[in-house]
BATORDREN-408674 format. One line per 8 residues: number of its first residue (from 0); for each residue y, x, z of C-alpha. Coordinates in steps of 0.001 Angstrom, whole numbers, m for minus. Layout:
% residues N
NUM	Y X Z; ...
This chain:
% residues 119
0	18451 m9294 14533; 20605 m7412 12339; 20085 m4140 14310; 16430 m4551 14192; 16233 m4843 10199; 18825 m1872 9955; 16305 142 11989; 13123 m785 9869
8	15133 m254 6944; 15866 3383 8161; 12543 4059 9197; 11369 3127 5906; 13921 5319 3953; 13060 8080 6181; 9219 7752 5132; 10179 7389 1347
16	12268 10633 1645; 9452 12748 3303; 6906 11203 1127; 9404 12372 m2124; 9088 15800 m969; 5591 16170 m904; 4696 13992 m3974; 4641 16522 m6418
24	4889 14091 m9213; 1972 11901 m7666; 2171 8207 m7826; 3146 6128 m4494; 622 3698 m2955; 3319 1395 m1398; 2045 m1294 1338; 3912 m4527 2441
32	2771 m6720 5099; 4057 m9985 6213; 2625 m12250 9125; 1 m14249 6540; m395 m11252 3718; m691 m7793 2582; 452 m6432 m420; m197 m2699 m1941
40	1480 m1467 m5173; 664 1957 m6991; 4368 2817 m8355; 5378 5896 m10703; 8540 6648 m9195; 9288 9288 m12339; 9428 5922 m14388; 10025 3071 m12195
48	7055 1046 m13076; 4074 m456 m11003; 707 849 m12232; m1391 m1120 m9919; m731 m4137 m7470; m3465 m6433 m5133; m2589 m8973 m2613; m4142 m11504 m573
56	m2584 m14200 m2668; m4686 m13566 m5591; m7534 m15864 m6303; m10863 m14049 m6320; m11906 m11036 m4218; m9387 m10471 m1951; m8847 m14052 m1043; m11943 m14605 475
64	m10782 m13400 3920; m7859 m14980 5722; m4653 m13519 4662; m3740 m11847 7810; m6490 m9988 8942; m8440 m6793 8969; m10781 m8227 6721; m8305 m8986 4120
72	m6819 m5672 4365; m9837 m3784 3669; m10354 m6060 334; m7151 m5490 m853; m7509 m1693 m363; m10749 m2048 m2135; m9427 m4147 m5027; m6247 m1798 m5457
80	m8400 1377 m5354; m10547 m436 m8235; m7384 m1127 m10298; m5758 2248 m9640; m8818 4005 m10978; m9010 1950 m14311; m5372 2929 m14724; m6575 6619 m14661
88	m5083 6924 m11369; m6919 9195 m8644; m4413 10943 m6284; m1411 8969 m4659; 449 9641 m1453; 304 6899 732; 3712 4712 1748; 3148 3046 4744
96	6683 1427 4731; 8397 973 8390; 4917 m43 9467; 2989 2203 11927; m695 3751 10717; m2648 1060 12734; m4460 m2405 12143; m4132 m4163 8925
104	m2383 m715 7374; m5112 1292 8333; m7827 m865 7321; m6197 m1063 3754; m6047 2819 3403; m9195 3874 4522; m10808 1044 2346; m8818 2971 m872
112	m9892 6029 78; m13555 4674 m38; m12744 2979 m3330; m11936 6774 m4538; m8219 7174 m4409; m7567 10632 m2640; m4562 10792 m415
């Protein structure tokens, strides 16, 4: 098990290292998914602040669907795009972490794009 977590950490750091090369001052849309929920944050890496956040744990729009499915990820993507636009963020870089761009992660990204985020 310890080897598996080290592999995930290495993969996530490799993705973030590559993102920093192409970010050019843009904020980072970071995704974390657990077996039951999905979380998204728009982070300003230069100042170390979270500018917008959304998850399936929130009461309201994102909680309409069950937390661990594609419908919930789509709702979180729309919500994070709405909150980012209110914060004045239009362009981000997408940080998928150690997850494949597939399933819930892909659904969140596509919903954020439909909501107005550019990446």
